[in-house]
PQR file of N, CA, C, O and H, with PARSE charges and radii, in Angstrom:
ATOM      1  N   MET A   1      81.436  94.104 124.437 -0.4000 1.5000
ATOM      2  CA  MET A   1      83.119  93.278 124.448 -0.0000 2.0000
ATOM      3  C   MET A   1      82.551  91.581 124.782  0.5500 1.7000
ATOM      4  O   MET A   1      82.219  91.295 125.933 -0.5500 1.4000
ATOM      5  N   SER A   2      82.499  90.745 123.891 -0.4000 1.5000
ATOM      6  CA  SER A   2      82.569  89.535 124.047 -0.0000 2.0000
ATOM      7  C   SER A   2      83.341  88.788 124.494  0.5500 1.7000
ATOM      8  O   SER A   2      84.480  89.212 124.300 -0.5500 1.4000
ATOM      9  H   SER A   2      82.769  90.978 122.956  0.4000 1.0000
ATOM     10  N   ALA A   3      83.317  87.512 125.209 -0.4000 1.5000
ATOM     11  CA  ALA A   3      83.407  86.897 126.578 -0.0000 2.0000
ATOM     12  C   ALA A   3      85.134  86.308 125.896  0.5500 1.7000
ATOM     13  O   ALA A   3      86.025  85.872 126.625 -0.5500 1.4000
ATOM     14  H   ALA A   3      82.392  87.168 125.367  0.4000 1.0000
ATOM     15  N   LYS A   4      85.231  86.442 124.488 -0.4000 1.5000
ATOM     16  CA  LYS A   4      86.494  86.006 123.889 -0.0000 2.0000
ATOM     17  C   LYS A   4      87.654  87.149 123.773  0.5500 1.7000
ATOM     18  O   LYS A   4      88.797  86.984 123.347 -0.5500 1.4000
ATOM     19  H   LYS A   4      84.508  86.797 123.896  0.4000 1.0000
ATOM     20  N   THR A   5      86.898  88.682 124.400 -0.4000 1.5000
ATOM     21  CA  THR A   5      88.143  89.395 123.839 -0.0000 2.0000
ATOM     22  C   THR A   5      88.906  89.358 125.372  0.5500 1.7000
ATOM     23  O   THR A   5      88.435  89.110 126.482 -0.5500 1.4000
ATOM     24  H   THR A   5      85.969  88.816 124.746  0.4000 1.0000
ATOM     25  N   LYS A   6      90.582  89.789 124.850 -0.4000 1.5000
ATOM     26  CA  LYS A   6      91.236  90.349 125.994 -0.0000 2.0000
ATOM     27  C   LYS A   6      91.852  91.472 126.326  0.5500 1.7000
ATOM     28  O   LYS A   6      92.463  92.159 125.508 -0.5500 1.4000
ATOM     29  H   LYS A   6      90.965  89.991 123.949  0.4000 1.0000
ATOM     30  N   ARG A   7      91.750  91.716 127.427 -0.4000 1.5000
ATOM     31  CA  ARG A   7      92.399  93.039 128.027 -0.0000 2.0000
ATOM     32  C   ARG A   7      94.058  92.850 128.165  0.5500 1.7000
ATOM     33  O   ARG A   7      94.929  92.029 128.450 -0.5500 1.4000
ATOM     34  H   ARG A   7      91.254  91.158 128.091  0.4000 1.0000
ATOM     35  N   ALA A   8      93.791  94.489 127.668 -0.4000 1.5000
ATOM     36  CA  ALA A   8      95.593  94.268 127.657 -0.0000 2.0000
ATOM     37  C   ALA A   8      95.691  95.748 127.461  0.5500 1.7000
ATOM     38  O   ALA A   8      94.878  96.451 126.860 -0.5500 1.4000
ATOM     39  H   ALA A   8      93.083  95.157 127.436  0.4000 1.0000
ATOM     40  N   THR A   9      97.209  96.269 128.269 -0.4000 1.5000
ATOM     41  CA  THR A   9      97.579  97.384 128.844 -0.0000 2.0000
ATOM     42  C   THR A   9      98.596  97.933 127.700  0.5500 1.7000
ATOM     43  O   THR A   9      99.495  97.242 127.221 -0.5500 1.4000
ATOM     44  H   THR A   9      97.869  95.698 128.757  0.4000 1.0000
ATOM     45  N   ILE A  10      98.386  98.955 127.420 -0.4000 1.5000
ATOM     46  CA  ILE A  10      99.442  99.497 126.330 -0.0000 2.0000
ATOM     47  C   ILE A  10      99.920 100.708 126.754  0.5500 1.7000
ATOM     48  O   ILE A  10      99.253 101.139 127.695 -0.5500 1.4000
ATOM     49  H   ILE A  10      97.655  99.517 127.808  0.4000 1.0000
ATOM     50  N   TYR A  11     100.831 101.428 126.417 -0.4000 1.5000
ATOM     51  CA  TYR A  11     101.343 102.851 126.670 -0.0000 2.0000
ATOM     52  C   TYR A  11     101.226 103.624 125.422  0.5500 1.7000
ATOM     53  O   TYR A  11     101.348 102.876 124.452 -0.5500 1.4000
ATOM     54  H   TYR A  11     101.373 101.078 125.653  0.4000 1.0000
ATOM     55  N   MET A  12     101.109 104.362 125.231 -0.4000 1.5000
ATOM     56  CA  MET A  12     100.997 105.409 124.265 -0.0000 2.0000
ATOM     57  C   MET A  12     101.267 106.883 124.824  0.5500 1.7000
ATOM     58  O   MET A  12     100.981 107.508 125.846 -0.5500 1.4000
ATOM     59  H   MET A  12     101.010 104.969 126.019  0.4000 1.0000
ATOM     60  N   ASP A  13     102.260 107.223 123.125 -0.4000 1.5000
ATOM     61  CA  ASP A  13     101.904 108.555 123.377 -0.0000 2.0000
ATOM     62  C   ASP A  13     100.826 109.618 123.100  0.5500 1.7000
ATOM     63  O   ASP A  13     100.107 109.865 122.132 -0.5500 1.4000
ATOM     64  H   ASP A  13     102.491 106.716 122.295  0.4000 1.0000
ATOM     65  N   PRO A  14     101.037 110.301 124.671 -0.5600 1.5000
ATOM     66  CA  PRO A  14      99.813 111.461 124.938  0.2800 2.0000
ATOM     67  C   PRO A  14      98.566 111.868 123.797  0.5500 1.7000
ATOM     68  O   PRO A  14      97.344 111.811 123.667 -0.5500 1.4000
ATOM     69  N   GLU A  15     100.125 112.432 122.893 -0.4000 1.5000
ATOM     70  CA  GLU A  15      99.133 112.779 121.657 -0.0000 2.0000
ATOM     71  C   GLU A  15      98.623 111.947 120.724  0.5500 1.7000
ATOM     72  O   GLU A  15      97.670 112.312 120.034 -0.5500 1.4000
ATOM     73  H   GLU A  15     101.119 112.478 122.998  0.4000 1.0000
ATOM     74  N   LEU A  16      99.122 110.868 120.599 -0.4000 1.5000
ATOM     75  CA  LEU A  16      98.628 109.923 119.756 -0.0000 2.0000
ATOM     76  C   LEU A  16      97.442 109.045 120.565  0.5500 1.7000
ATOM     77  O   LEU A  16      96.604 108.472 119.869 -0.5500 1.4000
ATOM     78  H   LEU A  16      99.896 110.571 121.159  0.4000 1.0000
ATOM     79  N   HIS A  17      97.360 108.926 122.152 -0.4000 1.5000
ATOM     80  CA  HIS A  17      95.725 108.604 122.009 -0.0000 2.0000
ATOM     81  C   HIS A  17      95.264 110.043 122.122  0.5500 1.7000
ATOM     82  O   HIS A  17      94.055 109.817 122.081 -0.5500 1.4000
ATOM     83  H   HIS A  17      98.041 109.391 122.717  0.4000 1.0000
ATOM     84  N   ARG A  18      95.340 111.163 122.217 -0.4000 1.5000
ATOM     85  CA  ARG A  18      94.539 112.054 122.375 -0.0000 2.0000
ATOM     86  C   ARG A  18      93.724 112.423 120.952  0.5500 1.7000
ATOM     87  O   ARG A  18      92.533 112.734 120.928 -0.5500 1.4000
ATOM     88  H   ARG A  18      96.322 111.347 122.250  0.4000 1.0000
ATOM     89  N   VAL A  19      94.547 112.335 119.832 -0.4000 1.5000
ATOM     90  CA  VAL A  19      93.897 112.185 118.599 -0.0000 2.0000
ATOM     91  C   VAL A  19      93.167 111.047 118.360  0.5500 1.7000
ATOM     92  O   VAL A  19      92.174 110.923 117.644 -0.5500 1.4000
ATOM     93  H   VAL A  19      95.514 112.083 119.851  0.4000 1.0000
ATOM     94  N   LEU A  20      93.985 109.884 119.297 -0.4000 1.5000
ATOM     95  CA  LEU A  20      92.810 108.593 118.487 -0.0000 2.0000
ATOM     96  C   LEU A  20      91.192 108.662 119.416  0.5500 1.7000
ATOM     97  O   LEU A  20      90.089 108.364 118.959 -0.5500 1.4000
ATOM     98  H   LEU A  20      94.792 109.985 119.879  0.4000 1.0000
ATOM     99  N   ARG A  21      91.524 109.169 120.872 -0.4000 1.5000
ATOM    100  CA  ARG A  21      89.821 109.773 121.385 -0.0000 2.0000
ATOM    101  C   ARG A  21      89.205 110.141 120.400  0.5500 1.7000
ATOM    102  O   ARG A  21      88.258 109.430 120.063 -0.5500 1.4000
ATOM    103  H   ARG A  21      92.420 109.411 121.244  0.4000 1.0000
ATOM    104  N   LEU A  22      89.513 111.383 119.580 -0.4000 1.5000
ATOM    105  CA  LEU A  22      89.249 111.979 119.023 -0.0000 2.0000
ATOM    106  C   LEU A  22      88.559 111.395 117.899  0.5500 1.7000
ATOM    107  O   LEU A  22      87.419 111.818 117.707 -0.5500 1.4000
ATOM    108  H   LEU A  22      90.282 111.960 119.854  0.4000 1.0000
ATOM    109  N   LYS A  23      88.973 110.576 117.170 -0.4000 1.5000
ATOM    110  CA  LYS A  23      88.979 109.784 115.985 -0.0000 2.0000
ATOM    111  C   LYS A  23      87.610 108.597 116.086  0.5500 1.7000
ATOM    112  O   LYS A  23      86.662 108.230 115.391 -0.5500 1.4000
ATOM    113  H   LYS A  23      89.899 110.232 117.326  0.4000 1.0000
ATOM    114  N   ALA A  24      88.395 108.222 117.802 -0.4000 1.5000
ATOM    115  CA  ALA A  24      86.603 107.116 117.626 -0.0000 2.0000
ATOM    116  C   ALA A  24      85.443 108.073 118.104  0.5500 1.7000
ATOM    117  O   ALA A  24      84.262 107.795 117.892 -0.5500 1.4000
ATOM    118  H   ALA A  24      89.165 108.520 118.367  0.4000 1.0000
ATOM    119  N   ALA A  25      85.877 109.301 118.810 -0.4000 1.5000
ATOM    120  CA  ALA A  25      84.241 110.132 118.655 -0.0000 2.0000
ATOM    121  C   ALA A  25      83.746 110.227 117.557  0.5500 1.7000
ATOM    122  O   ALA A  25      82.689 109.878 117.032 -0.5500 1.4000
ATOM    123  H   ALA A  25      86.835 109.527 118.982  0.4000 1.0000
ATOM    124  N   GLU A  26      84.688 110.774 117.246 -0.4000 1.5000
ATOM    125  CA  GLU A  26      84.136 111.115 114.849 -0.0000 2.0000
ATOM    126  C   GLU A  26      83.731 110.272 114.738  0.5500 1.7000
ATOM    127  O   GLU A  26      82.505 110.386 114.758 -0.5500 1.4000
ATOM    128  H   GLU A  26      85.547 111.057 117.673  0.4000 1.0000
ATOM    129  N   VAL A  27      84.140 109.047 114.573 -0.4000 1.5000
ATOM    130  CA  VAL A  27      83.686 107.704 113.758 -0.0000 2.0000
ATOM    131  C   VAL A  27      82.979 106.984 114.473  0.5500 1.7000
ATOM    132  O   VAL A  27      82.674 105.913 113.949 -0.5500 1.4000
ATOM    133  H   VAL A  27      85.135 108.955 114.556  0.4000 1.0000
ATOM    134  N   GLU A  28      82.421 107.250 115.947 -0.4000 1.5000
ATOM    135  CA  GLU A  28      81.353 106.325 116.992 -0.0000 2.0000
ATOM    136  C   GLU A  28      81.422 105.038 116.874  0.5500 1.7000
ATOM    137  O   GLU A  28      80.596 104.203 116.506 -0.5500 1.4000
ATOM    138  H   GLU A  28      82.669 108.121 116.373  0.4000 1.0000
ATOM    139  N   ARG A  29      83.286 104.913 117.484 -0.4000 1.5000
ATOM    140  CA  ARG A  29      83.652 103.784 117.544 -0.0000 2.0000
ATOM    141  C   ARG A  29      84.604 103.680 119.053  0.5500 1.7000
ATOM    142  O   ARG A  29      85.179 104.723 119.364 -0.5500 1.4000
ATOM    143  H   ARG A  29      83.957 105.592 117.783  0.4000 1.0000
ATOM    144  N   SER A  30      84.718 102.915 119.640 -0.4000 1.5000
ATOM    145  CA  SER A  30      85.927 102.617 121.249 -0.0000 2.0000
ATOM    146  C   SER A  30      86.910 102.994 120.359  0.5500 1.7000
ATOM    147  O   SER A  30      86.846 103.130 119.137 -0.5500 1.4000
ATOM    148  H   SER A  30      84.251 102.068 119.386  0.4000 1.0000
ATOM    149  N   ILE A  31      88.079 103.187 121.336 -0.4000 1.5000
ATOM    150  CA  ILE A  31      89.613 102.984 120.972 -0.0000 2.0000
ATOM    151  C   ILE A  31      89.785 101.579 120.589  0.5500 1.7000
ATOM    152  O   ILE A  31      90.355 101.261 119.545 -0.5500 1.4000
ATOM    153  H   ILE A  31      88.131 103.077 122.328  0.4000 1.0000
ATOM    154  N   SER A  32      89.203 100.571 121.585 -0.4000 1.5000
ATOM    155  CA  SER A  32      89.674  99.029 120.860 -0.0000 2.0000
ATOM    156  C   SER A  32      89.696  98.666 119.820  0.5500 1.7000
ATOM    157  O   SER A  32      90.431  97.857 119.256 -0.5500 1.4000
ATOM    158  H   SER A  32      88.740 100.830 122.433  0.4000 1.0000
ATOM    159  N   ASP A  33      88.397  99.594 119.298 -0.4000 1.5000
ATOM    160  CA  ASP A  33      87.506  98.439 117.554 -0.0000 2.0000
ATOM    161  C   ASP A  33      88.966  99.394 116.977  0.5500 1.7000
ATOM    162  O   ASP A  33      89.717  98.564 116.465 -0.5500 1.4000
ATOM    163  H   ASP A  33      87.800 100.252 119.757  0.4000 1.0000
ATOM    164  N   LEU A  34      89.458 100.487 116.909 -0.4000 1.5000
ATOM    165  CA  LEU A  34      90.503 101.325 116.021 -0.0000 2.0000
ATOM    166  C   LEU A  34      91.742 100.636 116.136  0.5500 1.7000
ATOM    167  O   LEU A  34      92.260 100.172 115.121 -0.5500 1.4000
ATOM    168  H   LEU A  34      88.848 101.161 117.325  0.4000 1.0000
ATOM    169  N   VAL A  35      92.249 100.520 117.186 -0.4000 1.5000
ATOM    170  CA  VAL A  35      93.358  99.681 117.376 -0.0000 2.0000
ATOM    171  C   VAL A  35      94.089  98.448 117.016  0.5500 1.7000
ATOM    172  O   VAL A  35      95.241  98.150 116.700 -0.5500 1.4000
ATOM    173  H   VAL A  35      91.829 100.897 118.011  0.4000 1.0000
ATOM    174  N   ASN A  36      92.608  97.667 117.243 -0.4000 1.5000
ATOM    175  CA  ASN A  36      92.202  96.647 116.626 -0.0000 2.0000
ATOM    176  C   ASN A  36      92.247  96.544 115.687  0.5500 1.7000
ATOM    177  O   ASN A  36      92.867  95.581 115.235 -0.5500 1.4000
ATOM    178  H   ASN A  36      91.672  97.909 117.500  0.4000 1.0000
ATOM    179  N   ASP A  37      91.731  97.307 114.978 -0.4000 1.5000
ATOM    180  CA  ASP A  37      91.310  97.504 113.275 -0.0000 2.0000
ATOM    181  C   ASP A  37      92.879  97.514 112.659  0.5500 1.7000
ATOM    182  O   ASP A  37      93.378  96.738 111.844 -0.5500 1.4000
ATOM    183  H   ASP A  37      91.228  98.089 115.345  0.4000 1.0000
ATOM    184  N   ALA A  38      93.338  98.404 113.187 -0.4000 1.5000
ATOM    185  CA  ALA A  38      94.660  99.112 112.931 -0.0000 2.0000
ATOM    186  C   ALA A  38      95.726  97.471 113.059  0.5500 1.7000
ATOM    187  O   ALA A  38      96.419  97.103 112.110 -0.5500 1.4000
ATOM    188  H   ALA A  38      92.932  99.034 113.849  0.4000 1.0000
ATOM    189  N   VAL A  39      95.681  97.030 113.808 -0.4000 1.5000
ATOM    190  CA  VAL A  39      96.776  95.918 114.548 -0.0000 2.0000
ATOM    191  C   VAL A  39      96.061  94.710 113.165  0.5500 1.7000
ATOM    192  O   VAL A  39      96.850  93.811 112.874 -0.5500 1.4000
ATOM    193  H   VAL A  39      95.118  97.328 114.579  0.4000 1.0000
ATOM    194  N   ARG A  40      95.241  94.702 112.698 -0.4000 1.5000
ATOM    195  CA  ARG A  40      95.181  93.718 112.192 -0.0000 2.0000
ATOM    196  C   ARG A  40      95.046  93.440 110.803  0.5500 1.7000
ATOM    197  O   ARG A  40      94.748  92.479 110.094 -0.5500 1.4000
ATOM    198  H   ARG A  40      94.600  95.432 112.934  0.4000 1.0000
ATOM    199  N   GLN A  41      95.571  95.355 110.596 -0.4000 1.5000
ATOM    200  CA  GLN A  41      95.623  95.843 109.002 -0.0000 2.0000
ATOM    201  C   GLN A  41      97.253  95.260 108.892  0.5500 1.7000
ATOM    202  O   GLN A  41      97.416  94.298 108.142 -0.5500 1.4000
ATOM    203  H   GLN A  41      95.813  96.136 111.171  0.4000 1.0000
ATOM    204  N   SER A  42      98.345  95.760 109.546 -0.4000 1.5000
ATOM    205  CA  SER A  42      98.988  96.107 110.079 -0.0000 2.0000
ATOM    206  C   SER A  42      99.804  94.231 110.021  0.5500 1.7000
ATOM    207  O   SER A  42     100.940  94.066 109.577 -0.5500 1.4000
ATOM    208  H   SER A  42      98.212  96.542 110.155  0.4000 1.0000
ATOM    209  N   LEU A  43      99.120  93.301 110.441 -0.4000 1.5000
ATOM    210  CA  LEU A  43      99.313  92.267 110.313 -0.0000 2.0000
ATOM    211  C   LEU A  43      99.251  91.353 109.168  0.5500 1.7000
ATOM    212  O   LEU A  43     100.094  90.550 108.770 -0.5500 1.4000
ATOM    213  H   LEU A  43      98.197  93.435 110.802  0.4000 1.0000
ATOM    214  N   PHE A  44      97.643  91.741 108.545 -0.4000 1.5000
ATOM    215  CA  PHE A  44      97.456  91.343 106.881 -0.0000 2.0000
ATOM    216  C   PHE A  44      98.881  91.889 106.019  0.5500 1.7000
ATOM    217  O   PHE A  44      99.624  91.199 105.321 -0.5500 1.4000
ATOM    218  H   PHE A  44      96.958  92.394 108.867  0.4000 1.0000
ATOM    219  N   GLU A  45      98.987  93.428 106.336 -0.4000 1.5000
ATOM    220  CA  GLU A  45     100.470  93.537 105.318 -0.0000 2.0000
ATOM    221  C   GLU A  45     101.637  92.591 105.105  0.5500 1.7000
ATOM    222  O   GLU A  45     102.232  91.972 104.222 -0.5500 1.4000
ATOM    223  H   GLU A  45      98.384  93.988 106.903  0.4000 1.0000
ATOM    224  N   ASP A  46     101.628  92.918 106.908 -0.4000 1.5000
ATOM    225  CA  ASP A  46     102.822  91.868 107.176 -0.0000 2.0000
ATOM    226  C   ASP A  46     102.723  90.348 106.209  0.5500 1.7000
ATOM    227  O   ASP A  46     103.768  90.029 105.642 -0.5500 1.4000
ATOM    228  H   ASP A  46     101.145  93.420 107.625  0.4000 1.0000
ATOM    229  N   ALA A  47     101.992  89.799 106.097 -0.4000 1.5000
ATOM    230  CA  ALA A  47     101.385  88.555 105.896 -0.0000 2.0000
ATOM    231  C   ALA A  47     101.397  88.628 104.322  0.5500 1.7000
ATOM    232  O   ALA A  47     102.336  88.107 103.721 -0.5500 1.4000
ATOM    233  H   ALA A  47     101.143  90.059 106.557  0.4000 1.0000
ATOM    234  N   GLU A  48     100.251  89.340 103.548 -0.4000 1.5000
ATOM    235  CA  GLU A  48     100.985  89.741 102.354 -0.0000 2.0000
ATOM    236  C   GLU A  48     102.959  89.702 101.711  0.5500 1.7000
ATOM    237  O   GLU A  48     103.538  89.055 100.840 -0.5500 1.4000
ATOM    238  H   GLU A  48      99.488  89.764 104.037  0.4000 1.0000
ATOM    239  N   ASP A  49     103.315  90.561 102.524 -0.4000 1.5000
ATOM    240  CA  ASP A  49     104.306  90.675 102.130 -0.0000 2.0000
ATOM    241  C   ASP A  49     105.378  89.217 102.100  0.5500 1.7000
ATOM    242  O   ASP A  49     106.092  88.738 101.219 -0.5500 1.4000
ATOM    243  H   ASP A  49     102.844  91.087 103.232  0.4000 1.0000
ATOM    244  N   LEU A  50     105.165  88.940 103.096 -0.4000 1.5000
ATOM    245  CA  LEU A  50     105.780  87.376 102.955 -0.0000 2.0000
ATOM    246  C   LEU A  50     105.222  86.240 102.592  0.5500 1.7000
ATOM    247  O   LEU A  50     105.361  85.079 102.974 -0.5500 1.4000
ATOM    248  H   LEU A  50     104.585  89.329 103.811  0.4000 1.0000
ATOM    249  N   ALA A  51     104.249  87.004 101.403 -0.4000 1.5000
ATOM    250  CA  ALA A  51     103.819  85.635 100.630 -0.0000 2.0000
ATOM    251  C   ALA A  51     104.083  85.902  99.438  0.5500 1.7000
ATOM    252  O   ALA A  51     104.140  85.028  98.574 -0.5500 1.4000
ATOM    253  H   ALA A  51     104.136  87.948 101.092  0.4000 1.0000
ATOM    254  N   GLU A  52     104.348  87.542  99.142 -0.4000 1.5000
ATOM    255  CA  GLU A  52     105.198  88.091  97.993 -0.0000 2.0000
ATOM    256  C   GLU A  52     106.714  87.114  97.814  0.5500 1.7000
ATOM    257  O   GLU A  52     107.226  86.455  96.909 -0.5500 1.4000
ATOM    258  H   GLU A  52     104.302  88.252  99.844  0.4000 1.0000
ATOM    259  N   PHE A  53     106.961  87.368  98.839 -0.4000 1.5000
ATOM    260  CA  PHE A  53     108.850  86.623  99.184 -0.0000 2.0000
ATOM    261  C   PHE A  53     108.631  85.605  98.931  0.5500 1.7000
ATOM    262  O   PHE A  53     109.326  85.300  97.962 -0.5500 1.4000
ATOM    263  H   PHE A  53     106.545  87.903  99.574  0.4000 1.0000
ATOM    264  N   GLU A  54     107.873  84.609  99.320 -0.4000 1.5000
ATOM    265  CA  GLU A  54     107.984  83.084  98.914 -0.0000 2.0000
ATOM    266  C   GLU A  54     107.495  83.251  97.280  0.5500 1.7000
ATOM    267  O   GLU A  54     108.062  82.561  96.432 -0.5500 1.4000
ATOM    268  H   GLU A  54     107.309  84.856 100.107  0.4000 1.0000
ATOM    269  N   LEU A  55     106.546  84.085  96.936 -0.4000 1.5000
ATOM    270  CA  LEU A  55     106.674  83.561  95.725 -0.0000 2.0000
ATOM    271  C   LEU A  55     107.821  84.042  94.814  0.5500 1.7000
ATOM    272  O   LEU A  55     107.781  83.855  93.598 -0.5500 1.4000
ATOM    273  H   LEU A  55     106.085  84.645  97.625  0.4000 1.0000
ATOM    274  N   ARG A  56     108.407  84.400  95.167 -0.4000 1.5000
ATOM    275  CA  ARG A  56     109.739  85.295  94.671 -0.0000 2.0000
ATOM    276  C   ARG A  56     110.866  84.579  94.977  0.5500 1.7000
ATOM    277  O   ARG A  56     111.851  84.878  94.302 -0.5500 1.4000
ATOM    278  H   ARG A  56     108.440  84.553  96.155  0.4000 1.0000
ATOM    279  N   THR A  57     110.998  83.775  95.748 -0.4000 1.5000
ATOM    280  CA  THR A  57     112.262  82.727  96.499 -0.0000 2.0000
ATOM    281  C   THR A  57     113.401  82.345  95.282  0.5500 1.7000
ATOM    282  O   THR A  57     114.626  82.246  95.345 -0.5500 1.4000
ATOM    283  H   THR A  57     110.198  83.533  96.297  0.4000 1.0000
ATOM    284  N   ALA A  58     111.945  82.083  93.550 -0.4000 1.5000
ATOM    285  CA  ALA A  58     112.485  81.536  92.685 -0.0000 2.0000
ATOM    286  C   ALA A  58     113.145  82.215  91.955  0.5500 1.7000
ATOM    287  O   ALA A  58     114.051  81.702  91.299 -0.5500 1.4000
ATOM    288  H   ALA A  58     110.949  82.163  93.499  0.4000 1.0000
ATOM    289  N   GLU A  59     112.836  83.664  91.874 -0.4000 1.5000
ATOM    290  CA  GLU A  59     113.962  84.469  91.111 -0.0000 2.0000
ATOM    291  C   GLU A  59     115.434  84.003  91.679  0.5500 1.7000
ATOM    292  O   GLU A  59     115.984  83.700  92.737 -0.5500 1.4000
ATOM    293  H   GLU A  59     112.100  84.081  92.407  0.4000 1.0000
ATOM    294  N   ALA A  60     115.753  84.171  90.045 -0.4000 1.5000
ATOM    295  CA  ALA A  60     117.093  84.754  90.373 -0.0000 2.0000
ATOM    296  C   ALA A  60     117.587  86.305  90.568  0.5500 1.7000
ATOM    297  O   ALA A  60     117.319  87.429  90.144 -0.5500 1.4000
ATOM    298  H   ALA A  60     115.307  84.418  89.185  0.4000 1.0000
ATOM    299  N   SER A  61     118.759  85.449  91.765 -0.4000 1.5000
ATOM    300  CA  SER A  61     119.350  86.649  92.283 -0.0000 2.0000
ATOM    301  C   SER A  61     120.125  87.557  91.631  0.5500 1.7000
ATOM    302  O   SER A  61     120.860  87.199  90.710 -0.5500 1.4000
ATOM    303  H   SER A  61     118.977  84.536  92.110  0.4000 1.0000
ATOM    304  N   LEU A  62     120.042  88.861  92.048 -0.4000 1.5000
ATOM    305  CA  LEU A  62     121.390  89.579  91.285 -0.0000 2.0000
ATOM    306  C   LEU A  62     122.474  90.456  91.498  0.5500 1.7000
ATOM    307  O   LEU A  62     122.237  91.562  91.986 -0.5500 1.4000
ATOM    308  H   LEU A  62     119.445  89.152  92.796  0.4000 1.0000
ATOM    309  N   GLU A  63     123.303  90.222  91.289 -0.4000 1.5000
ATOM    310  CA  GLU A  63     124.686  90.849  92.242 -0.0000 2.0000
ATOM    311  C   GLU A  63     124.682  92.198  92.119  0.5500 1.7000
ATOM    312  O   GLU A  63     124.353  92.626  91.013 -0.5500 1.4000
ATOM    313  H   GLU A  63     123.495  89.324  90.893  0.4000 1.0000
ATOM    314  N   PHE A  64     124.988  93.063  93.049 -0.4000 1.5000
ATOM    315  CA  PHE A  64     124.714  94.238  93.005 -0.0000 2.0000
ATOM    316  C   PHE A  64     126.030  94.963  92.733  0.5500 1.7000
ATOM    317  O   PHE A  64     126.075  96.090  93.226 -0.5500 1.4000
ATOM    318  H   PHE A  64     125.256  92.715  93.948  0.4000 1.0000
ATOM    319  N   GLU A  65     127.033  94.595  92.107 -0.4000 1.5000
ATOM    320  CA  GLU A  65     128.176  94.991  91.251 -0.0000 2.0000
ATOM    321  C   GLU A  65     127.400  94.425  89.444  0.5500 1.7000
ATOM    322  O   GLU A  65     128.043  94.527  88.399 -0.5500 1.4000
ATOM    323  H   GLU A  65     126.997  93.680  91.707  0.4000 1.0000
ATOM    324  N   GLU A  66     126.462  94.065  89.497 -0.4000 1.5000
ATOM    325  CA  GLU A  66     126.654  93.441  88.271 -0.0000 2.0000
ATOM    326  C   GLU A  66     125.029  94.386  87.747  0.5500 1.7000
ATOM    327  O   GLU A  66     124.488  94.124  86.673 -0.5500 1.4000
ATOM    328  H   GLU A  66     125.939  93.983  90.346  0.4000 1.0000
ATOM    329  N   VAL A  67     124.598  95.201  88.490 -0.4000 1.5000
ATOM    330  CA  VAL A  67     123.367  95.678  88.426 -0.0000 2.0000
ATOM    331  C   VAL A  67     123.958  97.376  88.526  0.5500 1.7000
ATOM    332  O   VAL A  67     123.212  98.220  88.029 -0.5500 1.4000
ATOM    333  H   VAL A  67     125.037  95.414  89.362  0.4000 1.0000
ATOM    334  N   LEU A  68     124.908  97.725  88.982 -0.4000 1.5000
ATOM    335  CA  LEU A  68     125.325  99.040  88.798 -0.0000 2.0000
ATOM    336  C   LEU A  68     125.881  98.492  87.695  0.5500 1.7000
ATOM    337  O   LEU A  68     125.006  98.451  86.830 -0.5500 1.4000
ATOM    338  H   LEU A  68     125.515  97.040  89.386  0.4000 1.0000
ATOM    339  N   LYS A  69     127.559  97.767  87.034 -0.4000 1.5000
ATOM    340  CA  LYS A  69     127.038  97.843  85.879 -0.0000 2.0000
ATOM    341  C   LYS A  69     126.105  97.994  84.933  0.5500 1.7000
ATOM    342  O   LYS A  69     126.765  98.598  84.088 -0.5500 1.4000
ATOM    343  H   LYS A  69     128.270  97.801  87.737  0.4000 1.0000
ATOM    344  N   ASP A  70     124.903  97.855  84.422 -0.4000 1.5000
ATOM    345  CA  ASP A  70     124.289  97.721  83.827 -0.0000 2.0000
ATOM    346  C   ASP A  70     123.656  99.126  83.437  0.5500 1.7000
ATOM    347  O   ASP A  70     123.412  99.741  82.399 -0.5500 1.4000
ATOM    348  H   ASP A  70     124.367  97.363  85.109  0.4000 1.0000
ATOM    349  N   LEU A  71     123.469  99.382  85.286 -0.4000 1.5000
ATOM    350  CA  LEU A  71     123.048 100.546  84.753 -0.0000 2.0000
ATOM    351  C   LEU A  71     123.956 101.726  84.596  0.5500 1.7000
ATOM    352  O   LEU A  71     123.383 102.813  84.668 -0.5500 1.4000
ATOM    353  H   LEU A  71     123.667  98.883  86.129  0.4000 1.0000
ATOM    354  N   LYS A  72     125.211 101.747  84.402 -0.4000 1.5000
ATOM    355  CA  LYS A  72     126.424 102.545  83.822 -0.0000 2.0000
ATOM    356  C   LYS A  72     126.125 102.538  82.584  0.5500 1.7000
ATOM    357  O   LYS A  72     125.853 103.551  81.941 -0.5500 1.4000
ATOM    358  H   LYS A  72     125.677 100.864  84.343  0.4000 1.0000
ATOM    359  N   ALA A  73     126.152 101.302  82.110 -0.4000 1.5000
ATOM    360  CA  ALA A  73     126.249 100.907  80.329 -0.0000 2.0000
ATOM    361  C   ALA A  73     125.000 101.773  79.565  0.5500 1.7000
ATOM    362  O   ALA A  73     125.062 102.275  78.443 -0.5500 1.4000
ATOM    363  H   ALA A  73     126.373 100.479  82.632  0.4000 1.0000
ATOM    364  N   ARG A  74     123.984 101.798  80.393 -0.4000 1.5000
ATOM    365  CA  ARG A  74     122.643 102.182  79.783 -0.0000 2.0000
ATOM    366  C   ARG A  74     122.622 103.774  80.212  0.5500 1.7000
ATOM    367  O   ARG A  74     121.596 104.450  80.133 -0.5500 1.4000
ATOM    368  H   ARG A  74     123.934 101.391  81.305  0.4000 1.0000
ATOM    369  N   GLY A  75     123.428 104.101  80.508 -0.4000 1.5000
ATOM    370  CA  GLY A  75     123.373 105.915  81.115 -0.0000 2.0000
ATOM    371  C   GLY A  75     121.899 106.370  81.993  0.5500 1.7000
ATOM    372  O   GLY A  75     121.041 107.251  81.930 -0.5500 1.4000
ATOM    373  H   GLY A  75     124.261 103.553  80.572  0.4000 1.0000
ATOM    374  N   LYS A  76     122.199 105.247  82.774 -0.4000 1.5000
ATOM    375  CA  LYS A  76     121.550 105.809  84.276 -0.0000 2.0000
ATOM    376  C   LYS A  76     122.071 105.879  85.390  0.5500 1.7000
ATOM    377  O   LYS A  76     121.373 106.078  86.385 -0.5500 1.4000
ATOM    378  H   LYS A  76     122.895 104.531  82.826  0.4000 1.0000
ATOM    379  N   LEU A  77     123.203 105.753  85.454 -0.4000 1.5000
ATOM    380  CA  LEU A  77     124.312 106.265  86.620 -0.0000 2.0000
ATOM    381  C   LEU A  77     125.328 107.102  86.041  0.5500 1.7000
ATOM    382  O   LEU A  77     126.222 107.567  86.749 -0.5500 1.4000
ATOM    383  H   LEU A  77     123.770 105.591  84.646  0.4000 1.0000
TER
END
């Protein structure tokens, strides 16, 4: 552990904790490392989603009723 790490208490479902312990042993890493990686990945995915939303803000919006009408006209509904 580096001096920059922060300690946190989290509460986990017992079965999730058991599986996480087994995974940590299997890959020879600590539970902290696995949890940090999972949280980092989740935050990265959120950042990707937000960036994609930002790119799409200039797109024209479609009214739900118009989409339904179009799908019906093309025989998709």
